[in-house]
C-alpha positions in Angstrom: 71.4 60.9 145.1 69.9 59.0 142.2 69.1 62.4 140.4 72.7 63.5 141.0 74.1 60.4 139.4 71.8 60.9 136.4 72.9 64.5 136.1 76.6 63.5 136.4 76.2 60.8 133.7 74.6 63.4 131.4 77.5 65.8 131.9 79.9 63.0 131.0 78.0 62.3 127.8 77.9 66.0 126.8 81.5 66.4 127.6 82.5 63.5 125.5 80.4 64.8 122.6 81.9 68.3 122.8 84.8 68.8 120.3 88.1 70.1 121.6 89.4 73.1 119.7 93.0 74.3 119.3 92.4 77.6 121.1 94.2 76.3 124.1 97.5 75.7 122.3 100.4 76.4 124.6 103.4 78.4 123.3 106.8 76.7 123.3 108.4 79.8 124.8 107.6 83.3 126.0 109.1 86.7 126.6 110.7 85.6 129.8 112.9 83.2 127.9 113.3 85.3 124.7 113.4 89.0 125.6 113.4 90.9 122.4 114.1 94.1 124.2 117.6 92.7 124.8 118.0 91.3 121.3 116.6 94.0 118.9 117.5 97.7 118.5 114.6 100.1 119.2 112.6 101.2 116.2 113.5 104.4 114.4 112.4 107.6 116.1 109.2 109.2 114.8 111.1 112.3 113.7 114.0 110.4 112.2 115.1 110.4 108.5 114.7 106.6 108.5 111.1 106.9 109.6 110.4 109.4 106.8 112.2 107.1 104.2 110.2 104.1 105.3 107.0 106.0 105.1 108.0 107.1 101.6 108.5 103.4 100.6 105.0 102.6 101.8 103.4 105.4 99.9 105.3 104.5 96.8 104.1 100.9 97.0 100.6 102.2 97.7 100.4 103.7 94.2 102.5 101.1 92.3 101.2 97.7 93.7 99.3 95.6 91.2 96.0 94.0 91.9 97.8 90.7 92.2 100.2 92.1 94.8 97.3 93.5 96.8 95.4 90.2 96.7 98.4 88.4 98.0 98.9 90.9 100.8 95.2 90.6 101.8 95.3 86.8 101.8 98.6 86.8 103.8 96.8 88.6 106.7 96.0 85.1 107.9 98.5 83.8 110.4 98.7 80.0 109.8 101.0 77.5 108.1 98.4 76.8 105.4 99.6 80.0 103.6 102.5 77.9 102.5 100.2 75.6 100.5 101.1 77.2 97.2 104.8 76.2 97.6 104.1 72.8 99.2 101.9 72.2 96.2 100.2 69.0 97.3 96.4 68.4 97.8 97.2 66.4 101.0 98.5 69.6 102.7 95.3 70.4 104.6 94.3 70.6 108.2 92.0 67.7 107.9 94.7 65.4 106.6 97.4 66.5 109.1 96.0 66.7 112.7 99.3 66.3 114.5 101.0 68.7 112.2 98.2 71.2 112.6 98.2 71.0 116.4 102.0 71.4 116.4 101.9 74.5 114.3 99.1 75.9 116.5 101.7 76.0 119.2 104.3 77.5 116.9 101.9 80.4 116.1 101.1 80.9 119.7 104.8 81.2 120.5 105.1 84.3 118.3 102.5 86.2 120.2 103.9 85.1 123.6 107.3 86.5 122.7 106.5 89.5 120.5 103.5 91.1 122.1 105.3 92.2 125.3 108.0 94.0 123.2 105.4 95.7 121.0 103.7 97.0 124.2 107.0 98.6 125.3 108.1 100.2 122.0 104.6 101.2 120.9 105.7 102.2 117.4 102.7 103.8 115.6 101.3 101.9 112.7 101.9 103.7 109.3 98.3 104.8 109.0 98.4 106.3 112.5 101.6 108.1 111.7 100.4 109.5 108.4 96.8 109.8 107.2 98.2 109.4 103.6 98.6 105.7 104.3 95.5 103.6 103.4 96.0 100.0 104.5 94.3 97.3 102.5 94.6 94.7 105.2 92.8 94.5 108.6 94.0 97.1 111.1 95.6 96.3 114.4 95.8 98.1 117.7 99.2 96.6 118.6 102.5 98.4 118.1 104.1 98.1 114.7 107.6 97.0 115.8 108.5 94.2 115.4 106.1 92.7 112.9 104.4 89.8 114.5 103.2 88.5 111.1 106.8 88.5 109.8 108.0 86.9 112.9 105.6 84.0 112.7 106.0 83.7 108.9 109.8 83.4 109.3 109.4 81.0 112.2 106.9 78.8 110.3 109.1 78.9 107.3 112.2 77.8 109.1 110.4 74.9 110.9 108.6 73.8 107.7 111.8 73.9 105.6 113.4 71.6 108.1 110.5 69.2 107.7 110.6 69.4 103.9 114.2 70.2 103.0 113.5 69.3 99.4 111.5 72.5 99.2 113.6 74.7 101.4 114.4 77.4 98.8 110.7 78.0 97.8 109.5 77.7 101.4 111.9 80.4 102.7 111.2 82.6 99.7 107.5 82.3 100.5 108.3 83.2 104.2 110.2 86.4 103.0 107.2 87.3 100.7 104.8 86.8 103.6 106.7 89.4 105.6 107.1 91.9 102.8 103.4 91.7 102.1 102.9 93.6 105.4 104.5 96.6 103.7 102.6 96.0 100.5 99.4 96.0 102.7 100.3 99.3 104.2 100.3 98.1 107.8 104.1 97.9 108.5 107.4 99.6 107.9 110.5 97.9 106.4 112.3 97.9 109.7 109.4 96.1 111.3 109.9 93.4 108.8 113.6 93.2 109.3 113.2 92.9 113.1 110.5 90.3 112.6 112.8 88.1 110.5 115.4 88.3 113.2 112.9 87.6 116.0 111.5 84.6 114.0 114.9 83.2 113.6 115.8 83.6 117.2 112.6 82.0 118.3 113.1 79.0 116.0 116.6 78.4 117.2 115.5 78.6 120.8 112.5 76.4 120.8 114.3 73.7 118.8 116.2 72.9 122.0 113.1 72.2 124.0 112.2 68.5 124.7 108.5 69.1 124.1 109.2 70.8 120.8 111.4 67.9 119.7 108.8 65.3 120.5 105.9 67.1 118.8 108.1 68.1 115.9 109.1 64.5 115.1 105.5 63.4 115.1 104.3 66.3 113.0 107.2 65.8 110.5 106.5 62.1 110.1 102.8 62.7 109.5 103.6 65.5 106.9 106.1 63.6 105.0 103.9 60.5 104.8 101.0 62.5 103.6 103.2 64.2 100.9 104.7 60.9 99.8 108.2 61.9 100.8 
């Protein structure tokens, strides 16, 4: 009995010393609540004129993009709110300085996957490089369907939420969100219609989760922390 008590005490100490990471962030909504199959048109057919036109756009960008455009597209492969640091333009805008804000946006990012991934699995639109071997992506490849763009969805969603927290910078935040989506075409991993659908999906998700009580509570705490850190 004494050895059990000692072992239990040791487990408690180890448990208290083990950091808790954000990989268990819970989404604010899922595909049962927001069914994109009912909200978005299906992607263009593989043999359609639109598909060929969108492929042509990707191939044109592939030979005309500048090194700076390519670097931005590669950097924007990350799916987190810190990609907006260039437009927030404040040294306090970091994960270490904003724990509540960071945890809140972890949930926002998780929401995108919970809503978008089931629709991707149904539509199964082939990525550009799988449709044509002429396409040479410069960003990490993905095994998921191309439509709608999850990156664009989450970029739009993050942009809308962040712009509400910092309305003083709304114009530059939303412009950055739009660039974030377009950079998926620049990177050769998505078609233009994937981006359009992602912007619609991100907007719908934002408007939906803003009605949730848990979202409202966490949003207010994250907003207050952010604005205090930014001196607003």
